[in-house]
C-alpha positions in Angstrom: -13.1 11.5 -12.1 -9.9 9.5 -12.2 -6.4 10.6 -12.5 -4.6 10.3 -15.1 -0.4 10.2 -16.1 0.3 9.6 -19.5 -3.4 8.5 -20.3 -3.3 5.2 -17.5 -5.8 5.7 -14.8 -3.9 5.7 -11.5 -5.8 6.1 -9.2 -9.6 5.3 -10.3 -13.5 7.3 -10.5 -13.8 5.0 -7.1 -10.5 6.2 -5.6 -8.9 2.1 -6.6 -5.2 2.9 -7.0 -4.0 0.7 -9.8 -1.3 0.8 -12.8 1.2 1.1 -10.6 4.4 -1.1 -12.1 6.6 -0.6 -9.3 8.4 1.4 -6.1 11.6 3.0 -5.8 14.1 2.0 -3.0 13.1 5.0 -1.1 9.3 4.5 -1.5 10.2 0.4 -0.3 11.8 1.5 2.4 9.1 3.4 3.5 6.8 1.2 3.4 8.2 -2.3 4.8 9.3 0.2 7.9 5.4 1.1 8.3 5.1 -2.4 8.5 7.4 -4.1 10.8 6.4 -0.9 13.4 3.0 -2.1 13.2 3.8 -5.3 14.2 4.2 -6.6 11.2 0.4 -6.1 10.1 -0.5 -3.4 7.0 -3.8 -2.0 7.7 -5.8 -0.8 4.6 -8.8 2.3 5.1 -11.2 4.0 3.3 -12.4 7.5 2.9 -14.2 7.2 5.7 -11.7 5.7 7.9 -13.5 3.1 7.9 -10.7 -0.3 8.0 -11.6 -2.4 4.9 -8.9 -5.4 4.9 -5.4 -6.4 6.8 -2.7 -8.5 5.7 -0.9 -10.3 8.4 2.8 -9.8 6.3 5.7 -12.1 7.1 9.0 -11.5 9.4 11.5 -11.4 7.1 14.4 -11.3 10.3 12.9 -13.9 12.0 15.0 -16.7 12.3 14.0 -20.1 13.3 
């Protein structure tokens, strides 16, 4: 069963996050800090703990 807020699915029946327009500053900072602490790599796992995607993120503080 999908999770809904104001009639919109936010988590689908297949556990996909959707209809998220933006985040607040605290959430943004927390996510960015977590990515930086993992050597700028974001790993996404399914509910079984299997890595399904790896994103290599840029280092915004790097200087040429």
